[in-house]
C-alpha positions as CSV (number, residue, x, y, z in Angstrom):
1,X,12.4,52.5,-66.7
2,X,12.9,56.2,-66.9
3,X,16.1,55.7,-68.9
4,X,14.2,53.5,-71.4
5,X,11.5,56.2,-71.8
6,X,14.1,58.9,-72.3
7,X,16.0,56.8,-74.8
8,X,12.7,56.2,-76.7
9,X,11.9,59.9,-76.6
10,X,15.3,60.9,-78.0
11,X,14.9,58.4,-80.9
12,X,11.4,59.6,-81.6
13,X,12.4,63.3,-81.6
14,X,15.3,62.5,-83.9
15,X,13.1,60.6,-86.3
16,X,10.5,63.4,-86.3
17,X,13.2,66.0,-87.0
18,X,14.6,64.0,-89.9
19,X,11.1,63.5,-91.3
20,X,10.4,67.2,-91.0
21,X,13.7,68.0,-92.6
22,X,13.0,65.9,-95.7
23,X,9.4,67.2,-95.8
24,X,7.5,64.0,-95.0
25,X,3.8,64.5,-94.2
26,X,2.8,64.5,-90.5
27,X,6.5,64.2,-89.6
28,X,5.9,64.1,-85.8
29,X,3.7,61.0,-86.2
30,X,5.4,59.3,-89.1
31,X,9.0,60.1,-88.2
32,X,8.7,59.1,-84.5
33,X,6.8,55.8,-85.4
34,X,9.3,54.7,-88.1
35,X,12.4,55.7,-86.0
36,X,11.2,53.8,-82.9
37,X,10.2,50.8,-85.0
38,X,13.6,50.6,-86.7
39,X,15.5,51.1,-83.4
40,X,13.5,48.4,-81.6
41,X,14.2,46.0,-84.6
42,X,17.9,46.7,-84.2
43,X,17.8,45.3,-80.7
44,X,17.6,48.5,-78.7
45,X,15.5,48.1,-75.5
46,X,12.8,50.8,-75.6
47,X,9.7,51.5,-73.6
48,X,6.8,54.0,-74.0
49,X,4.0,54.1,-71.4
50,X,0.5,53.5,-72.6
51,X,-0.5,56.4,-70.4
52,X,1.5,58.8,-72.7
53,X,-0.5,57.5,-75.7
54,X,-3.7,58.0,-73.7
55,X,-2.8,61.6,-72.9
56,X,-2.1,62.2,-76.6
57,X,-5.4,60.9,-77.8
58,X,-7.2,63.0,-75.2
59,X,-5.7,66.0,-77.0
60,X,-6.7,64.7,-80.4
61,X,-10.2,63.9,-79.0
62,X,-10.6,67.5,-77.8
63,X,-9.4,68.8,-81.2
64,X,-12.0,66.6,-83.1
65,X,-14.7,67.7,-80.7
66,X,-14.1,71.4,-81.6
67,X,-15.1,70.6,-85.2
68,X,-18.6,69.5,-84.3
69,X,-20.7,72.6,-85.0
70,X,-24.5,72.6,-85.5
71,X,-24.1,72.7,-89.3
72,X,-21.5,69.9,-89.2
73,X,-23.8,67.7,-87.0
74,X,-26.7,68.4,-89.4
75,X,-24.6,67.3,-92.3
76,X,-23.5,64.1,-90.6
77,X,-27.2,63.2,-89.8
78,X,-28.1,63.7,-93.5
79,X,-25.2,61.4,-94.5
80,X,-26.1,58.6,-92.0
81,X,-27.3,56.3,-94.7
82,X,-24.1,56.7,-96.6
83,X,-22.1,56.3,-93.5
84,X,-23.9,53.0,-92.8
85,X,-23.4,51.7,-96.3
86,X,-19.7,52.6,-96.3
87,X,-19.2,50.8,-93.0
88,X,-21.0,47.7,-94.4
89,X,-18.9,47.8,-97.6
90,X,-15.6,48.1,-95.7
91,X,-16.4,45.3,-93.3
92,X,-17.7,43.1,-96.2
93,X,-14.5,43.8,-98.2
94,X,-12.4,42.8,-95.1
95,X,-14.3,39.5,-94.8
96,X,-13.8,38.6,-98.4
97,X,-10.2,39.7,-98.4
98,X,-9.5,37.6,-95.3
99,X,-11.1,34.5,-96.9
100,X,-8.9,35.0,-100.1
101,X,-5.8,35.3,-98.0
102,X,-6.5,32.3,-95.9
103,X,-7.1,30.2,-99.0
104,X,-3.9,31.3,-100.7
105,X,-1.7,31.1,-97.6
106,X,-3.3,28.2,-95.7
107,X,-3.6,30.4,-92.5
108,X,-6.5,29.9,-90.2
109,X,-9.4,31.9,-91.6
110,X,-10.9,33.0,-88.2
111,X,-7.5,34.3,-87.1
112,X,-7.0,36.2,-90.4
113,X,-10.6,37.5,-90.3
114,X,-10.3,39.0,-86.8
115,X,-6.9,40.4,-87.7
116,X,-8.3,42.1,-90.8
117,X,-11.4,43.8,-89.3
118,X,-10.4,47.5,-88.7
119,X,-12.0,47.6,-85.2
120,X,-9.0,48.5,-83.0
121,X,-6.3,46.2,-81.7
122,X,-7.6,45.9,-78.1
123,X,-11.2,45.1,-79.1
124,X,-10.1,42.5,-81.7
125,X,-7.7,40.9,-79.2
126,X,-10.5,40.5,-76.7
127,X,-12.6,38.9,-79.3
128,X,-9.8,36.6,-80.3
129,X,-9.3,35.6,-76.6
130,X,-13.0,34.7,-76.3
131,X,-12.9,32.4,-79.3
132,X,-10.7,29.4,-78.6
133,X,-8.4,28.4,-81.4
134,X,-7.8,31.9,-82.7
135,X,-4.1,32.6,-83.1
136,X,-3.6,35.9,-81.2
137,X,-0.1,36.4,-82.7
138,X,-1.6,36.5,-86.2
139,X,-4.4,38.9,-85.0
140,X,-2.0,41.3,-83.4
141,X,0.5,41.3,-86.3
142,X,-2.1,41.9,-88.9
143,X,-3.9,44.6,-86.9
144,X,-0.7,46.5,-86.1
145,X,0.8,46.0,-89.6
146,X,-2.3,47.4,-91.2
147,X,-2.3,50.4,-88.9
148,X,1.4,51.2,-89.7
149,X,0.8,50.8,-93.4
150,X,-2.2,53.2,-93.2
151,X,-0.2,55.8,-91.3
152,X,2.5,55.6,-93.9
153,X,0.5,55.5,-97.1
154,X,-2.6,57.6,-96.4
155,X,-0.6,60.8,-95.7
156,X,1.5,60.2,-98.8
157,X,-1.7,60.1,-100.8
158,X,-3.6,63.0,-99.3
159,X,-0.5,65.2,-99.2
160,X,0.5,64.4,-102.8
161,X,0.0,66.7,-105.8
162,X,-2.7,64.3,-107.0
163,X,-5.1,65.3,-104.3
164,X,-6.3,68.9,-103.9
165,X,-6.6,70.0,-100.4
166,X,-8.6,73.1,-99.4
167,X,-9.4,74.8,-96.2
168,X,-12.8,74.3,-94.6
169,X,-14.5,76.2,-91.8
170,X,-14.8,72.9,-89.8
171,X,-11.1,72.4,-89.6
172,X,-9.8,76.0,-89.4
173,X,-10.4,76.2,-85.7
174,X,-8.6,73.1,-84.6
175,X,-5.0,74.3,-84.3
176,X,-2.8,77.2,-85.4
177,X,0.9,78.0,-85.3
178,X,0.2,81.5,-84.1
179,X,-1.6,80.4,-80.9
180,X,0.4,80.2,-77.7
181,X,-0.3,78.3,-74.5
182,X,-1.2,81.6,-72.8
183,X,-4.0,82.1,-75.4
184,X,-5.8,79.0,-74.1
185,X,-6.7,80.7,-70.8
186,X,-9.1,81.2,-69.3
187,X,-11.5,79.2,-71.6
188,X,-9.5,76.0,-71.4
189,X,-10.2,75.9,-67.6
190,X,-13.8,75.1,-68.5
191,X,-12.9,72.3,-70.8
192,X,-10.4,70.5,-68.6
193,X,-13.0,69.2,-66.1
194,X,-15.4,68.6,-69.0
195,X,-12.8,66.4,-70.7
196,X,-12.0,64.5,-67.5
197,X,-15.7,63.9,-66.7
198,X,-16.3,62.7,-70.3
199,X,-13.5,60.2,-70.0
200,X,-15.0,58.8,-66.7
201,X,-18.5,58.6,-68.3
202,X,-17.1,56.9,-71.4
203,X,-15.4,54.3,-69.3
204,X,-18.5,53.8,-67.2
205,X,-20.6,53.1,-70.2
206,X,-17.9,51.0,-71.7
207,X,-17.5,53.1,-74.9
208,X,-14.7,52.0,-77.3
209,X,-11.5,54.0,-76.9
210,X,-12.8,56.2,-74.0
211,X,-9.8,58.5,-74.0
212,X,-10.7,59.5,-77.5
213,X,-14.5,59.2,-77.7
214,X,-15.1,60.8,-74.3
215,X,-13.4,64.1,-75.1
216,X,-15.0,64.2,-78.6
217,X,-18.5,64.0,-77.1
218,X,-17.7,66.2,-74.1
219,X,-16.1,69.0,-76.2
220,X,-18.8,68.7,-78.9
221,X,-21.7,69.0,-76.5
222,X,-20.3,72.0,-74.7
223,X,-19.6,73.6,-78.1
224,X,-23.1,72.9,-79.4
225,X,-24.7,74.7,-76.4
226,X,-22.7,77.8,-77.3
227,X,-19.4,77.7,-75.4
228,X,-16.7,77.2,-78.0
229,X,-13.3,75.8,-76.8
230,X,-10.0,77.5,-77.6
231,X,-8.0,76.2,-80.6
232,X,-4.7,74.5,-79.7
233,X,-1.2,75.6,-80.6
234,X,0.1,73.5,-83.5
235,X,3.0,72.5,-81.2
236,X,0.6,70.7,-78.9
237,X,-0.7,68.6,-81.7
238,X,2.8,67.9,-82.8
239,X,3.7,66.6,-79.3
240,X,0.6,64.4,-79.4
241,X,1.6,63.0,-82.7
242,X,5.0,62.1,-81.3
243,X,3.5,60.4,-78.3
244,X,1.1,58.3,-80.5
245,X,3.8,57.5,-83.0
246,X,6.3,56.3,-80.3
247,X,3.6,54.0,-78.9
248,X,2.6,52.5,-82.3
249,X,6.3,51.9,-83.3
250,X,6.7,49.5,-80.3
251,X,3.5,47.5,-80.9
252,X,5.0,44.9,-83.3
253,X,6.9,42.0,-81.7
254,X,8.5,39.9,-84.4
255,X,9.8,37.4,-81.9
256,X,6.3,36.2,-81.3
257,X,5.6,35.5,-85.0
258,X,6.2,32.2,-86.7
259,X,7.1,32.1,-90.4
260,X,8.1,35.8,-90.3
261,X,8.6,36.2,-94.0
262,X,5.3,34.7,-94.9
263,X,3.4,36.8,-92.3
264,X,5.1,40.0,-93.5
265,X,4.0,39.3,-97.1
266,X,0.5,38.5,-95.9
267,X,0.3,41.7,-93.8
268,X,1.6,44.0,-96.6
269,X,-0.6,42.4,-99.3
270,X,-3.7,42.5,-97.2
271,X,-3.0,46.1,-96.0
272,X,-2.4,47.4,-99.5
273,X,-5.5,45.7,-101.0
274,X,-7.6,47.1,-98.2
275,X,-6.2,50.5,-98.8
276,X,-6.9,50.3,-102.5
277,X,-10.4,49.1,-101.8
278,X,-11.1,52.0,-99.4
279,X,-9.6,54.5,-101.9
280,X,-11.8,53.2,-104.7
281,X,-14.8,53.7,-102.5
282,X,-13.5,57.1,-101.4
283,X,-13.4,58.2,-105.0
284,X,-17.0,57.1,-105.5
285,X,-18.2,58.8,-102.4
286,X,-16.3,62.0,-103.2
287,X,-18.2,62.3,-106.5
288,X,-21.6,61.2,-105.1
289,X,-21.5,63.5,-102.0
290,X,-19.6,66.4,-103.6
291,X,-16.9,66.4,-100.9
292,X,-13.1,66.5,-101.4
293,X,-11.3,63.3,-102.0
294,X,-9.0,63.9,-99.0
295,X,-12.0,64.2,-96.7
296,X,-13.6,61.0,-98.3
297,X,-10.3,59.0,-98.1
298,X,-9.8,59.9,-94.4
299,X,-13.4,59.1,-93.6
300,X,-13.2,55.7,-95.1
301,X,-9.6,54.8,-94.3
302,X,-9.5,51.6,-92.3
303,X,-7.2,53.1,-89.6
304,X,-7.4,54.6,-86.2
305,X,-9.7,57.7,-85.8
306,X,-7.0,59.5,-83.8
307,X,-4.5,59.2,-86.6
308,X,-7.0,60.1,-89.3
309,X,-8.1,63.1,-87.2
310,X,-4.6,64.3,-87.0
311,X,-4.1,64.1,-90.8
312,X,-7.5,65.8,-91.4
313,X,-6.5,68.7,-89.2
314,X,-3.1,69.0,-90.9
315,X,-4.6,69.2,-94.4
316,X,-7.7,71.2,-93.4
317,X,-10.1,68.4,-94.5
318,X,-13.6,68.5,-93.1
319,X,-12.7,67.0,-89.7
320,X,-16.4,66.7,-88.6
321,X,-17.2,64.5,-91.6
322,X,-14.1,62.4,-91.1
323,X,-14.9,62.0,-87.4
324,X,-18.6,61.2,-88.1
325,X,-17.7,58.3,-90.5
326,X,-14.9,57.0,-88.2
327,X,-17.0,57.3,-85.0
328,X,-19.9,55.4,-86.6
329,X,-17.7,52.6,-87.8
330,X,-15.9,52.5,-84.4
331,X,-19.2,52.0,-82.5
332,X,-20.6,49.6,-85.1
333,X,-17.5,47.4,-85.0
334,X,-17.4,47.6,-81.2
335,X,-21.0,46.7,-80.5
336,X,-22.4,45.0,-83.6
337,X,-19.6,43.1,-85.3
338,X,-18.2,41.0,-82.3
339,X,-21.4,39.0,-81.7
340,X,-21.9,38.4,-85.4
341,X,-18.3,37.3,-85.8
342,X,-18.7,34.9,-82.8
343,X,-21.7,33.3,-84.4
344,X,-20.0,33.2,-87.8
345,X,-16.8,31.6,-86.6
346,X,-18.5,29.0,-84.5
347,X,-20.6,28.2,-87.5
348,X,-17.4,27.6,-89.5
349,X,-16.0,25.3,-86.8
350,X,-19.3,23.3,-86.6
351,X,-19.3,23.1,-90.4
352,X,-15.9,21.4,-90.2
353,X,-17.2,19.1,-87.6
354,X,-14.9,20.6,-84.9
355,X,-15.5,22.4,-81.6
356,X,-13.7,25.7,-81.1
357,X,-11.8,24.4,-78.1
358,X,-10.4,21.5,-80.2
359,X,-8.9,23.7,-82.9
360,X,-5.2,24.1,-82.9
361,X,-3.6,26.8,-85.0
């Protein structure tokens, strides 16, 4: 097992270095993910522990938590109606897009629908397992493919000359290349137990993505009461990117997918259409709310909050706004959407005169 991990690590580092050499955006995330994905498709046996990914998103969660100042929190509260409307629009667009794709391809609509909702792979898989007849291979492939497309295309957009990126006070404190590990002490000693306790509490209260959400809340609360955590060295954020990228690169298992060419076409088309829809909404929100397009695009991107947080920190977007939008959608999809989807899908089955347990996909 150790040999497989080391092999994966070497491939991930090589990919990250190549991506850095050719000046790709967020090279440690993008390069490691693509190189591991290609190597695994070439037949190399690779392995990356989930625990390594968890450690990485703890680091990202701490970084995001640093951005929650009192002014940032006040701004998020003011924008709550907009955050709610944006969440409803994104989910509604996903529902309509899934219906269109299922009609064109003949794929099972409930499976495509659950695979299209940007609510996190683990949560959507649990929902798919609860509803008999849902094809979990389709759900997994669509969820992972969309995530990979977003990690590739969102950085290319927000790092491009088409988008102006400027520094904000909210993101300046997150990381710096001039900070060393020694500079973290002694203040970091206060935040280590805070982060660990926040993870335990997040698990206890069954929060979504506890290794990310827990540190965000824990770090933010301590910061809001007046004890600001130390910024991280940029190298630490780079390592966390590599650990996340290596994990994502191994998520797709083509051997479990039937009609591979058809499914790849479906995944790419649905992912691109969803991205275009979110970018259109981002442009509208950027003008309405007088925020930068990069901040708006990352706030509304249908991807993981950890990846969007990394990109926001790299381009000095308003990380607190990005996290506010992404956090609200994460909790909304985790707690509100599943029961609604269950009722909706069971209604579809009854409308066809079939019981869920009789459906074969």
